[in-house]
PAKOL-869893 format. One line per field, with one value per residue (C-alpha): x, y, z; residue in three letters; residue number from 0. Coordinates in nm, 4 decimals. Example, Ala and Ser with C-alpha at 12.3 -4.5 7.8 and 13.67 -1.06 7.14 Angstrom:
# PAKOL-869893
east <- [1.2300, 1.3670]
north <- [-0.4500, -0.1060]
up <- [0.7800, 0.7140]
aa <- [ALA, SER]
i <- [0, 1]
***
This chain:
# PAKOL-869893
east <- [-0.5801, -0.8233, -1.0162, -1.2563, -0.9623, -0.8078, -1.1313, -1.1232, -0.7677, -0.8789, -1.1649, -0.9293, -0.7033, -1.0052, -1.1144, -0.7616, -0.7802, -1.1123, -0.9734, -0.6654, -0.8801, -1.1110, -0.8135, -0.6564, -0.9874, -1.0557, -0.7050, -0.7401, -1.1056, -1.0158, -0.7153, -0.7034, -0.9680, -0.7241, -0.5976, -0.9499, -1.0077, -0.6961, -0.7906, -1.1424, -1.0089, -0.7760, -1.0594, -1.2898, -1.0250, -0.9444, -1.3142, -1.3811, -1.0879, -1.2203, -1.5658, -1.4168, -1.1862, -1.0819, -1.1860, -0.9407, -0.6342, -0.5576, -0.5968, -0.2877, -0.5118, -0.5673, -0.1977, -0.1156, -0.3695, -0.1580, 0.1403, -0.0810, -0.2114, 0.1472, 0.2014, -0.1200, -0.0011, 0.3293, 0.1514, -0.0663, 0.2429, 0.4062, 0.1165, 0.0463, 0.2476, 0.0888, 0.2642, -0.0512, -0.0554, 0.2353, -0.0190, -0.1401, 0.1945, 0.1394, -0.2141, -0.0970, 0.1891, -0.0509, -0.3055, -0.0496, 0.1069, -0.2161, -0.4153, -0.1438, 0.1981, 0.5090, 0.6770, 0.4150, 0.4326, 0.8109, 0.7647, 0.5167, 0.7483, 1.0458, 0.8476, 0.7110, 1.0619, 1.1805, 0.8762, 0.9426, 1.3023, 1.2044, 0.9453, 1.1991, 1.4528, 1.2199, 1.0909, 1.4275, 1.6414, 1.9683, 2.0447, 2.3626, 2.2133, 2.1983, 1.8288, 1.7479, 1.9213, 1.7934, 1.4388, 1.4908, 1.6521, 1.3842, 1.0926, 1.2520, 1.3244, 0.9676, 0.8290, 1.0568, 0.9615, 0.5927, 0.6415, 0.8156, 0.5232, 0.2786, 0.4875, 0.4583, 0.0821, 0.0673, 0.2746, 0.0367, -0.2604, -0.1038, -0.0182, -0.3701, -0.5097, -0.2927, -0.3992, -0.7659, -0.7228, -0.5465, -0.8243, -1.0838, -0.8937, -0.8630, -1.2371, -1.3056, -1.0617, -1.2026, -1.5517, -1.4298, -1.2569, -1.5741, -1.7726, -1.5087, -1.5135, -1.8918, -1.8635, -1.5934, -1.8097, -2.1060, -1.8881, -1.7465, -2.0964, -2.1954, -1.8821, -1.9711, -2.3265, -2.2023, -1.9517, -2.2161, -2.4568, -2.1898, -2.1130, -2.4814, -2.5087, -2.2004, -2.3464, -2.6750, -2.4844, -2.3028, -2.6358, -2.7655, -2.4542, -2.4457, -2.8129, -2.7928, -2.4865, -2.6382, -2.9721, -2.7986, -2.5814, -2.8823, -3.0807, -2.7974, -2.7629, -3.1397, -3.1660, -2.8759, -3.0381, -3.3647, -3.1943, -3.0044, -3.3069, -3.4136, -3.0609, -2.8530, -3.0383, -2.7181, -2.5734, -2.9075, -2.9145, -2.5583, -2.6609, -2.9590, -2.7292, -2.4952, -2.7922, -2.8930, -2.5382, -2.5475, -2.8795, -2.7389, -2.4248, -2.6324, -2.8562, -2.5536, -2.4024, -2.7294, -2.7625, -2.4118, -2.4796, -2.8152, -2.6545, -2.3974, -2.6726, -2.8833, -2.5985, -2.4110, -2.0782, -1.8126, -2.0600, -1.8288, -1.5169, -1.2716, -0.9801, -1.2095, -1.3709, -1.0326, -0.9240, -1.2544, -1.2310, -0.8770, -0.9643, -1.2796, -1.0938, -0.8217, -1.0791, -1.3150, -1.0497, -0.8185, -0.5213, -0.2552, -0.2820, -0.0343, -0.1285, -0.0171, -0.2434, -0.1125, -0.3230, -0.5299, -0.6059, -0.9681, -1.0586, -1.3435, -1.6136, -1.4801, -1.1246, -1.2383, -1.4538, -1.1722, -0.9247, -1.1727, -1.2768, -0.9126, -0.8289, -1.1389, -1.0604, -0.6932, -0.7775, -1.0441, -0.8185, -0.5267, -0.7331, -0.9430, -0.6939, -0.3546, -0.4281, -0.2640, -0.2326, -0.0691, -0.0998, 0.0886, -0.1057, 0.0390, -0.1495, 0.0596, 0.0309, 0.3403, 0.4104, 0.0615, 0.0511, -0.1475, 0.0374, -0.1425, 0.0577, -0.0860, 0.1457, 0.0479, 0.2362, 0.0192, 0.1124, 0.1373, 0.1478, 0.3729, 0.0944, -0.1765, -0.5168, -0.7454, -1.0878, -1.3942, -1.2676, -0.9222, -1.0666, -1.3161, -1.0321, -0.8229, -1.1194, -1.1902, -0.8243, -0.7967, -1.1238, -0.9661, -0.6425, -0.4423, -0.1941, -0.2370, 0.0612, 0.0229, 0.3268, 0.3415, 0.5756, 0.5122, 0.5418, 0.6295, 0.2858, 0.1250, 0.1830, -0.0657, 0.0638, -0.1597, -0.0566, -0.3238, -0.2248, -0.4026, -0.4473, -0.3960, -0.7572, -0.8555, -0.6256, -0.7707, -1.0589, -1.3612, -1.4497]
north <- [2.1191, 1.8341, 1.6624, 1.9571, 2.1969, 1.9677, 1.9794, 2.3587, 2.3640, 2.1345, 2.3724, 2.6704, 2.4827, 2.4021, 2.7684, 2.8664, 2.6054, 2.7458, 3.0988, 2.9939, 2.8034, 3.1006, 3.3298, 3.0844, 3.0354, 3.4108, 3.4828, 3.2195, 3.2613, 3.3383, 3.1040, 2.7381, 2.5310, 2.2738, 2.5265, 2.5739, 2.1982, 2.1192, 2.3817, 2.2421, 1.8869, 1.9820, 2.1517, 1.8521, 1.6042, 1.8130, 1.8512, 1.4754, 1.4013, 1.6538, 1.4930, 1.1468, 1.2717, 1.1055, 0.7786, 0.8487, 0.8393, 0.4636, 0.4142, 0.4194, 0.5257, 0.8715, 0.9162, 0.8409, 1.1046, 1.3637, 1.2914, 1.2968, 1.6376, 1.7675, 1.6561, 1.8358, 2.1516, 2.1215, 2.1108, 2.4012, 2.5988, 2.5335, 2.7087, 2.9753, 3.2901, 3.4685, 3.2458, 3.2041, 2.8307, 2.7905, 2.8519, 2.4957, 2.3598, 2.5196, 2.3827, 2.0299, 2.0464, 2.1590, 1.8923, 1.6090, 1.7067, 1.7656, 1.4766, 1.2112, 1.2780, 1.4931, 1.2126, 1.2311, 1.6097, 1.5950, 1.3853, 1.6341, 1.9225, 1.7594, 1.6901, 2.0471, 2.1930, 1.9715, 2.0625, 2.4319, 2.3913, 2.2102, 2.4781, 2.7575, 2.5600, 2.5199, 2.8767, 3.0436, 3.1756, 3.1623, 2.9156, 3.0915, 3.4226, 3.5161, 3.5960, 3.2373, 3.0792, 3.3468, 3.2680, 2.8932, 2.9412, 3.1792, 2.9631, 2.6452, 2.8140, 2.9420, 2.5955, 2.4410, 2.7084, 2.6512, 2.2754, 2.3311, 2.5403, 2.2680, 2.0111, 2.2242, 2.2442, 1.8656, 1.8136, 2.0373, 1.8408, 1.5095, 1.6394, 1.7704, 1.4411, 1.2502, 1.4833, 1.4373, 1.0593, 1.0759, 1.2953, 1.0484, 0.7556, 0.9472, 1.0129, 0.6431, 0.5405, 0.8048, 0.6679, 0.3139, 0.4328, 0.6073, 0.2886, 0.0886, 0.3413, 0.3146, -0.0649, -0.0423, 0.1871, -0.0470, -0.3461, -0.1721, -0.1108, -0.4678, -0.5944, -0.4035, -0.5368, -0.8877, -0.8908, -0.7589, -1.0288, -1.2950, -1.1732, -1.1716, -1.5294, -1.6217, -1.4679, -1.6448, -1.9735, -1.8896, -1.8211, -2.1522, -2.3384, -2.1594, -2.2168, -2.5812, -2.6467, -2.4687, -2.6481, -2.9830, -2.9167, -2.8018, -3.1100, -3.3395, -3.1607, -3.1673, -3.5364, -3.6100, -3.4025, -3.5836, -3.9199, -3.8014, -3.6379, -3.9585, -4.0761, -3.7653, -3.4364, -3.2336, -3.3695, -3.3159, -2.9532, -2.9101, -3.0416, -2.8073, -2.5167, -2.6083, -2.6173, -2.2676, -2.1470, -2.2908, -2.1162, -1.7819, -1.8242, -1.9120, -1.6109, -1.3807, -1.5220, -1.4722, -1.1150, -1.0319, -1.1700, -0.9945, -0.6748, -0.6913, -0.7292, -0.4459, -0.1986, -0.2894, -0.3305, -0.5496, -0.6800, -0.6662, -0.8746, -0.5904, -0.7876, -0.9900, -0.6670, -0.5228, -0.8411, -0.8692, -0.5050, -0.5597, -0.8851, -0.7429, -0.4297, -0.6418, -0.8582, -0.5867, -0.3204, -0.5655, -0.4561, -0.6268, -0.5930, -0.7301, -0.6911, -0.7930, -0.7494, -0.8486, -0.9531, -0.6571, -0.5489, -0.4702, -0.1425, 0.0989, 0.1318, 0.4753, 0.3457, 0.0576, 0.2887, 0.5455, 0.2796, 0.1052, 0.4326, 0.5422, 0.2204, 0.2541, 0.6172, 0.5394, 0.2565, 0.4625, 0.7667, 0.5516, 0.3859, 0.6850, 0.9722, 0.8003, 0.5352, 0.2840, -0.0826, -0.2131, -0.1486, -0.2530, -0.2404, -0.2998, -0.2795, -0.3576, -0.3124, -0.2462, -0.0784, 0.0618, 0.2133, 0.0981, 0.1704, 0.1948, 0.2040, 0.2144, 0.2595, 0.2661, 0.2863, 0.5592, 0.8798, 1.0735, 1.4531, 1.7259, 1.8980, 1.7129, 1.8818, 1.7839, 1.7415, 1.6093, 1.2501, 1.3281, 1.5929, 1.3398, 1.0889, 1.3432, 1.4353, 1.0712, 1.0023, 1.3128, 1.2199, 0.8970, 1.0754, 0.9589, 1.1240, 1.1261, 1.1722, 1.1656, 1.1918, 1.1872, 1.2724, 1.2952, 0.9510, 0.7932, 0.7096, 0.8058, 0.6844, 0.7116, 0.6593, 0.6638, 0.6212, 0.5680, 0.5333, 0.2431, 0.3007, 0.0152, 0.0119, -0.0401, -0.3395, -0.5148, -0.7516, -0.6568, -0.8983]
up <- [1.3289, 1.3626, 1.0839, 1.0412, 1.0065, 0.7450, 0.5458, 0.5671, 0.4247, 0.1414, 0.0605, 0.0540, -0.1897, -0.4070, -0.4081, -0.5121, -0.7901, -0.9150, -0.9089, -1.1096, -1.3615, -1.4147, -1.4790, -1.7270, -1.9116, -1.9312, -2.0583, -2.3303, -2.4174, -2.7809, -2.7929, -2.9013, -2.7273, -2.5850, -2.3247, -2.1920, -2.2116, -2.0033, -1.7424, -1.7187, -1.6962, -1.4114, -1.2235, -1.2733, -1.1558, -0.8505, -0.7651, -0.7901, -0.5608, -0.3104, -0.3142, -0.2469, 0.0290, 0.2619, 0.0916, -0.1901, 0.0361, 0.0291, -0.3482, -0.5706, -0.8600, -0.7100, -0.6406, -1.0025, -1.1075, -0.9245, -1.1475, -1.4580, -1.3467, -1.3269, -1.6867, -1.7921, -1.6181, -1.8052, -2.1438, -2.0323, -1.9306, -2.2683, -2.4453, -2.1832, -2.2360, -1.9380, -1.6815, -1.4672, -1.5332, -1.2872, -1.0100, -1.0675, -0.9464, -0.6046, -0.5886, -0.6708, -0.4183, -0.1443, -0.2382, -0.2469, 0.0862, 0.2801, 0.1317, 0.1370, 0.2875, 0.2688, 0.0726, -0.2044, -0.1854, -0.2286, -0.5431, -0.6895, -0.5953, -0.7663, -1.0844, -1.0804, -1.0538, -1.3390, -1.5529, -1.4873, -1.5954, -1.9180, -1.9936, -1.9465, -2.1466, -2.4453, -2.4391, -2.3716, -2.6565, -2.4682, -2.1870, -2.0885, -1.9869, -1.6221, -1.6413, -1.7436, -1.4456, -1.2097, -1.3209, -1.2750, -0.9322, -0.8053, -0.9184, -0.7821, -0.4477, -0.4195, -0.4947, -0.2304, 0.0232, -0.0442, -0.0074, 0.3292, 0.4508, 0.3463, 0.5357, 0.8501, 0.8014, 0.7537, 1.0693, 1.2651, 1.1299, 1.2348, 1.5826, 1.6389, 1.5150, 1.7646, 2.0447, 1.9521, 1.9581, 2.2945, 2.4358, 2.3126, 2.4660, 2.7939, 2.7986, 2.7411, 3.0155, 3.2507, 3.1924, 3.2606, 3.5792, 3.6942, 3.6371, 3.8246, 4.1090, 4.1370, 4.1477, 4.4157, 4.6292, 4.5911, 4.6711, 4.9780, 5.1115, 5.0299, 5.2035, 5.5177, 5.5154, 5.4411, 5.7258, 5.9656, 5.8507, 5.8921, 6.2423, 6.3340, 6.2139, 6.4131, 6.7279, 6.6630, 6.6420, 6.9657, 7.1377, 7.0098, 7.1235, 7.4603, 7.5264, 7.4186, 7.6345, 7.9349, 7.9153, 7.8752, 8.1821, 8.3863, 8.2843, 8.3940, 8.7298, 8.7942, 8.7076, 8.9405, 9.2156, 9.1661, 9.2141, 9.5212, 9.6842, 9.8616, 9.9432, 10.0196, 10.0503, 10.0906, 9.7654, 9.5959, 9.7138, 9.5844, 9.2420, 9.2328, 9.3257, 9.0420, 8.8054, 8.9189, 8.8521, 8.5021, 8.4365, 8.5576, 8.3446, 8.0384, 8.0914, 8.1201, 7.7998, 7.6146, 7.7490, 7.6271, 7.2783, 7.2515, 7.3793, 7.1016, 6.8445, 6.9893, 7.0410, 6.7233, 6.9046, 6.7478, 6.4949, 6.1973, 6.1975, 6.1385, 5.9955, 5.7701, 5.6459, 5.5480, 5.3706, 5.1890, 5.0761, 4.9455, 4.7682, 4.6088, 4.4961, 4.3362, 4.1613, 4.0369, 3.9710, 3.7908, 4.0023, 4.2138, 4.5919, 4.8450, 5.2088, 5.5562, 5.8590, 6.2014, 6.5004, 6.6104, 6.9671, 7.0560, 6.8831, 6.9311, 6.6696, 6.5697, 6.5273, 6.3070, 6.0969, 6.0568, 5.9404, 5.7103, 5.5433, 5.5109, 5.3261, 5.1101, 5.0198, 4.9533, 4.7140, 4.5369, 4.4915, 4.3778, 4.1060, 3.9978, 4.0151, 4.0269, 3.7605, 3.9985, 3.9067, 4.2275, 4.6041, 4.9170, 5.2450, 5.5928, 5.9238, 6.2312, 6.6060, 6.8154, 7.1475, 7.1943, 6.8433, 6.5431, 6.2171, 5.8819, 5.5559, 5.2003, 4.8997, 4.5296, 4.1987, 4.0444, 3.8665, 4.1917, 4.2196, 4.3541, 4.5481, 4.7416, 4.7400, 5.0266, 4.8740, 5.0477, 5.0705, 5.2145, 5.4469, 5.5828, 5.6273, 5.8182, 6.0392, 6.1330, 6.2132, 6.4325, 6.6027, 6.7315, 6.8294, 6.5291, 6.2927, 5.9134, 5.6814, 5.3002, 5.0734, 4.6939, 4.4083, 4.0364, 3.8696, 4.2081, 4.3419, 4.6708, 5.0281, 5.3169, 5.6728, 5.9794, 6.3425, 6.6092, 6.9765, 7.1479, 7.5197, 7.7596, 7.8678, 7.5024, 7.4791, 7.7852, 7.7467, 7.9502, 8.2248]
aa <- [MET, ASP, TYR, SER, SER, GLU, ILE, MET, VAL, LYS, ARG, LEU, ILE, TRP, ILE, PHE, MET, VAL, TRP, ALA, SER, ILE, ILE, ILE, ILE, LEU, LEU, HIS, ILE, TYR, LYS, PRO, TRP, HIS, LEU, ILE, PHE, ILE, SER, GLY, LEU, LEU, LEU, LEU, SER, PHE, THR, LEU, GLN, GLY, ILE, ASN, TYR, PRO, GLN, CYS, GLN, PRO, PHE, LEU, TYR, TYR, LYS, LEU, ILE, LEU, TYR, ILE, GLU, VAL, ILE, LEU, VAL, PHE, PHE, LEU, GLN, MET, ASN, ASP, LEU, SER, GLY, TYR, SER, ARG, ILE, TYR, TYR, TYR, VAL, LEU, ILE, ALA, ASP, ALA, THR, ILE, THR, TYR, SER, CYS, LEU, ILE, GLY, ALA, GLY, ILE, THR, GLY, ILE, SER, ILE, PHE, ALA, ASN, PHE, ILE, SER, TYR, TYR, ILE, ASN, SER, ASP, ASN, LEU, TYR, THR, ARG, SER, PHE, TRP, ASP, MET, VAL, THR, VAL, ASN, SER, SER, VAL, LEU, LEU, LEU, PHE, PHE, SER, ILE, MET, CYS, LEU, VAL, LYS, TYR, GLU, ILE, ASN, GLN, ARG, ARG, LYS, ILE, SER, LYS, MET, MET, TYR, ASP, LEU, LYS, VAL, LYS, SER, LYS, LEU, LEU, GLU, ASP, THR, ASN, ILE, LYS, LEU, CYS, ASP, ASN, ALA, ASN, ASN, ILE, GLU, ASP, LEU, THR, ILE, LEU, LYS, GLU, ARG, ASN, ARG, ILE, ALA, ARG, GLU, ILE, HIS, ASP, THR, LEU, GLY, HIS, THR, LEU, THR, SER, VAL, LEU, ILE, GLU, LEU, GLU, ALA, GLY, GLU, ARG, LEU, MET, LYS, ILE, ASP, LYS, GLU, SER, ALA, ALA, GLU, LYS, ILE, GLY, LEU, ALA, LYS, GLY, GLN, VAL, ARG, LYS, GLY, LEU, ASN, ASP, ILE, ARG, GLU, SER, VAL, GLY, ILE, LEU, ASN, LYS, GLY, LYS, ALA, VAL, ALA, ASP, PHE, THR, ALA, SER, LEU, LYS, LEU, LEU, LEU, ASP, GLU, THR, ALA, ARG, HIS, GLY, GLU, ILE, PHE, VAL, ARG, TYR, GLU, ILE, SER, ASP, MET, PRO, PRO, LEU, THR, GLU, PHE, GLN, GLU, LYS, ALA, LEU, PHE, ARG, ALA, LEU, GLN, GLU, GLY, LEU, THR, ASN, GLY, ILE, LYS, HIS, GLY, LYS, SER, SER, ALA, PHE, ILE, PHE, LEU, LEU, ASN, TYR, ASP, THR, ASN, ASN, LEU, ARG, PHE, HIS, LEU, GLN, ASP, ASN, GLY, THR, GLY, CYS, ASP, LYS, ILE, VAL, PHE, GLY, PHE, GLY, LEU, SER, ALA, MET, GLU, TYR, ARG, ILE, ARG, GLU, VAL, GLY, GLY, ILE, LEU, ASP, ILE, THR, SER, SER, LEU, GLN, GLU, GLY, CYS, CYS, ILE, ASN, ILE, THR, ILE, PRO, ILE, LYS, LYS, ARG, GLU, CYS, MET, ASP, GLU, ASP]
i <- [0, 1, 2, 3, 4, 5, 6, 7, 8, 9, 10, 11, 12, 13, 14, 15, 16, 17, 18, 19, 20, 21, 22, 23, 24, 25, 26, 27, 28, 29, 30, 31, 32, 33, 34, 35, 36, 37, 38, 39, 40, 41, 42, 43, 44, 45, 46, 47, 48, 49, 50, 51, 52, 53, 54, 55, 56, 57, 58, 59, 60, 61, 62, 63, 64, 65, 66, 67, 68, 69, 70, 71, 72, 73, 74, 75, 76, 77, 78, 79, 80, 81, 82, 83, 84, 85, 86, 87, 88, 89, 90, 91, 92, 93, 94, 95, 96, 97, 98, 99, 100, 101, 102, 103, 104, 105, 106, 107, 108, 109, 110, 111, 112, 113, 114, 115, 116, 117, 118, 119, 120, 121, 122, 123, 124, 125, 126, 127, 128, 129, 130, 131, 132, 133, 134, 135, 136, 137, 138, 139, 140, 141, 142, 143, 144, 145, 146, 147, 148, 149, 150, 151, 152, 153, 154, 155, 156, 157, 158, 159, 160, 161, 162, 163, 164, 165, 166, 167, 168, 169, 170, 171, 172, 173, 174, 175, 176, 177, 178, 179, 180, 181, 182, 183, 184, 185, 186, 187, 188, 189, 190, 191, 192, 193, 194, 195, 196, 197, 198, 199, 200, 201, 202, 203, 204, 205, 206, 207, 208, 209, 210, 211, 212, 213, 214, 215, 216, 217, 218, 219, 220, 221, 222, 223, 224, 225, 226, 227, 228, 229, 230, 231, 232, 233, 234, 235, 236, 237, 238, 239, 240, 241, 242, 243, 244, 245, 246, 247, 248, 249, 250, 251, 252, 253, 254, 255, 256, 257, 258, 259, 260, 261, 262, 263, 264, 265, 266, 267, 268, 269, 270, 271, 272, 273, 274, 275, 276, 277, 278, 279, 280, 281, 282, 283, 284, 285, 286, 287, 288, 289, 290, 291, 292, 293, 294, 295, 296, 297, 298, 299, 300, 301, 302, 303, 304, 305, 306, 307, 308, 309, 310, 311, 312, 313, 314, 315, 316, 317, 318, 319, 320, 321, 322, 323, 324, 325, 326, 327, 328, 329, 330, 331, 332, 333, 334, 335, 336, 337, 338, 339, 340, 341, 342, 343, 344, 345, 346, 347, 348, 349, 350, 351, 352, 353, 354, 355, 356, 357, 358, 359, 360, 361, 362, 363, 364, 365, 366, 367, 368, 369, 370, 371, 372, 373, 374, 375, 376, 377, 378, 379, 380, 381, 382, 383, 384, 385, 386, 387, 388, 389, 390, 391, 392, 393, 394, 395, 396, 397, 398]
***
């Protein structure tokens, strides 16, 4: 039961109260007016408490009214020969338990049992008959049984209320995780663009430095050749030849740099991209990340992309689905194999389902000849291991 179900129970109790009051009033329509007055007063008090619910829960005043109502029921029972007035005890027990707590309900139950006993005691001719004690025992047992049932209902209400609160908190956290995931994706794209831009600027600086150095060297050689032209033509020709060589070397360097820019090869600094992704994820996701990246051999564009996307997907899944707060990332190169290891401390799972993200990761790793291994256990986090063989020709610098 949630709050709406609790309101429904309160309404059912109120309807039962109205029904009992109508019966009492009809049975005593020609009897002394104080019986009708007490019944009407009980109904009015109960109705006012229902209107103010749940605002009435914290106030001691309303709790004291419950005990006063028990006393009114006792006086009503003393003058009611029909016995219907005992119904009020059940109504008050249910109201006290559901509205407040089982402790308050236990107090009302105890007073009701005592009031019943006093009523039987006053109205009974002989206390030592079996029928008297049987009546007291039966009525007390029924009141206790009814109180136990109300406690179970109250327990169910509290459990449902806790579950509702937990569901609400989970929705809020899920929304926050979705927002964080969107930010991480945006940051990852920005990181990639930023590293490419940085590398372009670096290459532009290299072109500037190369061109400046080459032109300076050529100018020195030409000036020297000009001075030697009249004295030693062979030395002058040698200087001019050296100047030509410097020009050719400078042109080749510029062609290589421009070729990198045009073809998009090795634009992004791969190691810097990984570190930036890890640092930004730790900062924006409010998590702890420890990483170790060894010196990398030259990699192809597809290998770099496969590893970068695998790290990005692993971090995203760990935060979004695994509720991870810490990661360990290792990327090492040994004996012609590149080894990728990502471990988190998330909730984990017993069965890994390959959705779009993991399927894309597996496809990219297979495309570069690698092996993907994902292991996970419930409450033990998730571990992603990737092995990519690096051929010797990929490790050699091009001449």
